[in-house]
Every structure is written in structure tokens, then in C-alpha cells.
C-alpha positions, 0 to 999 in steps of 0.5 A: 260366687262374686264373679258368677253373680256379678259379671256375665263370667261363670267360673268354678273354683277349680279354675280360680285357684288354677288362675290365682297360682298363675298370677301368685294371687293369694287369699286372705283366710280367716283365723279362727279365733281361740275360745278363752273359755274352751282354753281354761277348760283344759285344767277343770277337775271333778267335784271332789265334794259332790256324790249323786247318791250321798249329796254333798260333803262338807263335814270332814272329821278332822281340821285341815282336811278339806279346804274351799276357797273364793274371790269376793269384791270389796270396794272403797273410796269416797265414792266406793270407786275402787276396787279390790278382789278378796281371795279367802281359804276357809276350813271346812272342819271349823270353818276358820279363815286359814288365810286371805289376800287382796288384790286390784284383780282376780289373777292365778297370782293373787290365788296362788299366793293365798294358798302359800300363805295358808300353808305357811300359816299352818306349818306346811300342814296341807289339805287332802282337798282344796275345793274352789269354783271353774273361775280362770284363776283356779283353772290355770296352770300355775295354780294347779301345778302349784296344788299338784306340786304340793300333793293337794287334790284340786277339787272344783264345782260344777258349772254354773252351780254355787251351791257346790262352794255354799260354805264360802259363799256363806262366808261372804255374806256373813262378811257383808251383811254383819259388817261392810253393810255399817261401814266405809272405807276411804281408802285401801289401807283402812280397807285391809285394816277392816277386813283383817278386823272382821276375820278376827272377829270372825275367827275368835269371837262369832259364836256359830250354831254349827259347831256347838255355839263355839267360834271357829278357833275355840272349836279348832282347840277343842278338838285339838284337846281331846285327841291329846 
């Protein structure tokens, strides 16, 4: 095209290819870039907590049947210039936080370490379903291989539908509005202590209307006593 437009010569593609071959000239071919989002989509799972006719299923009949997980950002430092990603796992039955971990960035290692800790905290009792959003850490091969290896069904929110994981989103809101809105941390160790303080308070002391006025741990223990 360049030759035809800018010179007096007019040649076709076949002649150009022949002349290039005769003179051992190779064209520079643009390599198509891989879409990272498309790569991650290969690990997507269906939303097992949503039915088009019945809506969301956020109310399991027993503990450790459905867990939900997500990550949120917290800041610390004199000017809040440092960031940590907090990953937590919540039991939908009694709303208790089963496990949490932090890292400077959200990675498959962070979320896999959190589920591993959750299984330790429940003495290897595993949920039938673990629900997450479509974040890259949750669509990673490492994370999904770990879940499959432990017989845990991975459920995922639909794209652009935060309401599909509203239970864990509400936990983040409570944490930030009721606790961190009134506190600052100057160091990482101070922030970790604050996270631990809040989650312990949330599990053992924060009364919830949806749990018949009980705390998450109180509700869990009450259910165990009824089944005994």
C-alpha cells in the first residue's frame, strides 16, 4: 500500500511476497497481546448461591456449610500512606469470621493461605461451598486447585453484581464504620492488633438482630447445644 501511494510503481501482494522471499526479507508481525482478564475467566465458576426464581441462598441450615470470602483494603502510617489487603472468610450460618490473613497485595497466595487457616481453625471441617467474587486471586489456578483438592465447591458472584456477596460486604461496612472510622494505626503491627481486636469483638460480643440478638459465637454454640 505504501509503494502504490508514494511511488510510481504499482505492485500487488503476491509480487511483494515473491520479492521479499527472493531477497530473504522478513516482515515484522505484531504479536497479539493476551488479555489477562480473558485468561482469568478460564477459572470462573457458577454462582451456587443464586437461583433466578428463588433469589439468593444466604441462610444455610447448619454451620460450616457455606462460607463466603473477600478482600478489603486498610491503611496505616502517619499519613495513611501504607496499605494492607485483609482477606477474611465468614460462615453464613452464624456470621462468624472463621479466619483472616493480610498481605501487602491481594494474591492467590493470600487467599489460599486464608482458606488453609480456616480449615485448621475448624479442625479440618470443610464447607460444601465457598463463595467469592471474580477477583484474579480467586480465579487463579493455585486457588481453584486447592479447593478442588479438598472437595470444596467454588461458587462465584456474577460479574458486576456485588450483591451476590453482600454478606461479606456488610462485614466490611461494620468493620470500617463501627471501628476503624475512630482509629488510626501508625505501624503494621498496630494495625494487625486492631484487626484482631475488632474480629474478636465481632465474633464474641457484637449482638446481631438476625441471630436472635446473639453474637456469632453464641449463636453457633447455641445450635451445637440444641443438636446435642
